[in-house]
PLY file of the C-alpha trace (Angstrom):
ply
format ascii 1.0
element vertex 200
property float x
property float y
property float z
element edge 199
property int vertex1
property int vertex2
end_header
-3.53 -5.96 8.98
-6.32 -6.58 11.44
-7.38 -4.22 14.22
-8.74 -6.63 16.79
-7.92 -8.03 20.22
-7.49 -11.48 18.64
-4.64 -12.57 16.41
-6.46 -15.68 15.21
-7.93 -16.02 11.73
-10.68 -18.64 11.45
-10.68 -20.59 8.18
-13.97 -22.19 7.24
-14.79 -25.74 6.20
-18.53 -26.21 6.21
-18.15 -30.00 5.78
-16.79 -30.21 9.33
-19.78 -28.46 10.89
-22.25 -30.56 12.83
-24.68 -27.63 12.85
-25.98 -25.17 10.29
-22.95 -23.48 8.72
-24.33 -19.95 8.96
-25.14 -20.52 12.62
-21.53 -21.56 13.19
-20.27 -18.47 11.34
-22.40 -16.27 13.58
-20.98 -17.93 16.69
-17.43 -17.39 15.40
-18.11 -13.76 14.47
-19.61 -13.12 17.91
-16.34 -14.39 19.45
-14.43 -11.65 17.56
-11.51 -13.40 15.83
-9.07 -11.31 13.79
-11.02 -12.39 10.72
-12.90 -15.19 8.98
-11.52 -16.64 5.76
-14.38 -18.15 3.74
-12.50 -21.05 2.14
-15.05 -23.28 0.36
-13.22 -24.13 -2.84
-15.46 -27.06 -3.81
-18.39 -24.72 -4.51
-19.22 -23.37 -7.93
-18.80 -19.64 -8.40
-22.57 -19.14 -8.19
-22.87 -21.22 -5.02
-19.91 -19.43 -3.46
-21.40 -16.02 -4.23
-24.65 -16.91 -2.48
-22.81 -18.16 0.59
-20.33 -15.28 0.58
-23.11 -12.69 0.56
-24.58 -14.25 3.70
-21.23 -14.59 5.48
-20.23 -11.02 4.62
-23.53 -9.81 6.09
-22.96 -11.74 9.32
-19.38 -10.50 9.64
-20.41 -6.89 9.06
-23.02 -7.21 11.78
-20.30 -8.14 14.27
-17.62 -5.87 12.77
-15.34 -8.82 12.01
-13.28 -8.82 8.79
-14.46 -11.36 6.21
-11.81 -12.50 3.77
-13.13 -14.21 0.64
-11.05 -17.00 -0.89
-10.10 -17.79 -4.50
-13.20 -16.38 -6.21
-11.92 -12.95 -7.26
-14.92 -12.10 -9.47
-17.29 -12.83 -6.62
-15.27 -10.68 -4.22
-15.32 -7.77 -6.68
-19.03 -8.15 -7.38
-19.84 -8.16 -3.67
-17.44 -5.27 -3.02
-15.57 -7.34 -0.46
-12.49 -5.51 0.80
-10.38 -8.62 1.40
-9.31 -11.64 -0.67
-7.06 -14.63 0.02
-5.51 -16.48 -2.90
-3.28 -19.43 -3.66
-0.05 -18.13 -5.16
-0.88 -19.17 -8.76
-4.12 -17.16 -8.65
-2.35 -14.20 -7.06
0.15 -14.17 -9.91
-2.74 -13.79 -12.38
-4.36 -10.89 -10.51
-4.03 -7.66 -12.48
-3.06 -4.36 -10.89
-6.52 -2.87 -11.41
-8.10 -5.77 -9.54
-5.49 -5.62 -6.77
-6.42 -1.99 -6.22
-9.99 -3.04 -5.41
-8.86 -4.78 -2.21
-7.46 -3.26 0.97
-6.40 -6.71 2.22
-4.76 -9.37 0.03
-3.47 -12.63 1.49
-1.70 -15.61 -0.02
-0.96 -19.16 1.06
2.79 -19.82 1.18
4.82 -22.96 1.81
8.39 -21.66 1.59
10.47 -18.54 2.15
10.62 -18.05 -1.61
6.85 -18.19 -1.96
6.37 -15.70 0.88
8.83 -13.29 -0.70
7.09 -13.65 -4.06
3.71 -12.98 -2.46
5.03 -9.84 -0.78
6.46 -8.61 -4.08
3.08 -9.14 -5.71
1.38 -6.85 -3.23
0.12 -9.10 -0.43
-0.71 -7.37 2.82
-0.26 -10.65 4.74
0.68 -14.28 4.10
-0.13 -17.60 5.71
2.77 -20.01 6.21
2.33 -23.73 6.66
1.68 -26.27 7.43
3.65 -25.73 10.61
2.59 -28.73 12.68
1.14 -32.09 11.76
-2.55 -31.81 11.01
-5.35 -34.11 10.00
-5.93 -31.89 6.96
-2.51 -32.99 5.65
-2.57 -36.56 6.89
0.77 -38.34 6.66
2.76 -35.19 5.93
5.09 -33.96 8.69
4.80 -30.31 9.67
7.43 -27.90 8.38
8.14 -26.82 11.94
8.92 -23.67 13.88
12.29 -23.11 12.19
10.43 -22.88 8.88
7.96 -20.40 10.38
10.74 -18.28 11.87
12.54 -18.21 8.51
9.40 -17.05 6.72
8.70 -14.38 9.33
12.24 -13.08 9.00
12.13 -12.96 5.23
9.19 -10.61 4.62
7.94 -7.28 5.93
4.25 -8.24 5.82
2.43 -10.02 8.69
2.72 -13.81 8.70
0.00 -16.08 10.07
0.97 -19.65 10.90
-1.36 -22.39 9.70
-1.54 -26.13 10.20
-2.06 -27.95 13.48
-2.26 -24.76 15.53
-3.59 -25.35 19.03
-3.78 -23.05 22.03
-0.82 -24.68 23.77
1.37 -23.96 20.73
0.42 -20.35 20.08
3.12 -18.86 22.34
5.85 -20.65 20.35
4.25 -19.44 17.11
4.29 -15.84 18.32
7.90 -16.18 19.44
8.83 -17.00 15.85
7.69 -13.53 14.85
4.28 -14.51 13.50
1.48 -11.94 13.63
-0.87 -14.72 14.66
-2.26 -18.01 13.42
-5.06 -19.63 11.45
-7.36 -22.30 12.82
-9.91 -24.38 10.98
-10.98 -27.71 12.47
-11.22 -26.45 16.03
-13.29 -23.41 15.08
-15.64 -25.54 12.99
-16.16 -28.34 15.53
-15.67 -26.99 19.08
-18.60 -26.99 21.50
-18.02 -23.40 22.65
-16.42 -21.03 20.14
-15.93 -18.24 22.69
-14.07 -20.57 25.03
-12.06 -22.12 22.20
-10.80 -18.80 20.83
-10.35 -17.39 24.32
-7.76 -20.08 25.03
-5.48 -18.50 22.42
-5.37 -15.11 24.17
0 1
1 2
2 3
3 4
4 5
5 6
6 7
7 8
8 9
9 10
10 11
11 12
12 13
13 14
14 15
15 16
16 17
17 18
18 19
19 20
20 21
21 22
22 23
23 24
24 25
25 26
26 27
27 28
28 29
29 30
30 31
31 32
32 33
33 34
34 35
35 36
36 37
37 38
38 39
39 40
40 41
41 42
42 43
43 44
44 45
45 46
46 47
47 48
48 49
49 50
50 51
51 52
52 53
53 54
54 55
55 56
56 57
57 58
58 59
59 60
60 61
61 62
62 63
63 64
64 65
65 66
66 67
67 68
68 69
69 70
70 71
71 72
72 73
73 74
74 75
75 76
76 77
77 78
78 79
79 80
80 81
81 82
82 83
83 84
84 85
85 86
86 87
87 88
88 89
89 90
90 91
91 92
92 93
93 94
94 95
95 96
96 97
97 98
98 99
99 100
100 101
101 102
102 103
103 104
104 105
105 106
106 107
107 108
108 109
109 110
110 111
111 112
112 113
113 114
114 115
115 116
116 117
117 118
118 119
119 120
120 121
121 122
122 123
123 124
124 125
125 126
126 127
127 128
128 129
129 130
130 131
131 132
132 133
133 134
134 135
135 136
136 137
137 138
138 139
139 140
140 141
141 142
142 143
143 144
144 145
145 146
146 147
147 148
148 149
149 150
150 151
151 152
152 153
153 154
154 155
155 156
156 157
157 158
158 159
159 160
160 161
161 162
162 163
163 164
164 165
165 166
166 167
167 168
168 169
169 170
170 171
171 172
172 173
173 174
174 175
175 176
176 177
177 178
178 179
179 180
180 181
181 182
182 183
183 184
184 185
185 186
186 187
187 188
188 189
189 190
190 191
191 192
192 193
193 194
194 195
195 196
196 197
197 198
198 199
């Protein structure tokens, strides 16, 4: 899916940023992850479009893929080449709209969901949550056996998500995953270059 030295997708959460969000996006883009998923689902469509236009511009400047999230109309209006959707939204996406995107991702939480996403035309899926994470407080991770099962069940790249840290990335790759998604660390670390470099 992604032509880049990194196999890490950075998922955004502007509420975690201690600095200006666009400044943080620029730092992430400069560090050259496999892509940035702009996941800000609490915004209105109008607010998301304004933010997405800025983030797309930053990503293009650094030649880093920007994957918009959930807001299909915004992605089409901005001529974004990539979209990531929850499975229910993916199931509502018409064939004409699918054809507008070269990259389509979906969030999956089971083998069955991953297979359904692949049948619906996804070019990659995220599988999680793999490890315990503060974003899913109190819920145990689904584990590496789950990740391995998902990777073995589909022909599209799988990115692990949920509690992914540098010391766990080797085990994630051994499961057959294309790479992994990170959110909290990318949003809060002191040095983005150093943080992402630890995953190499």
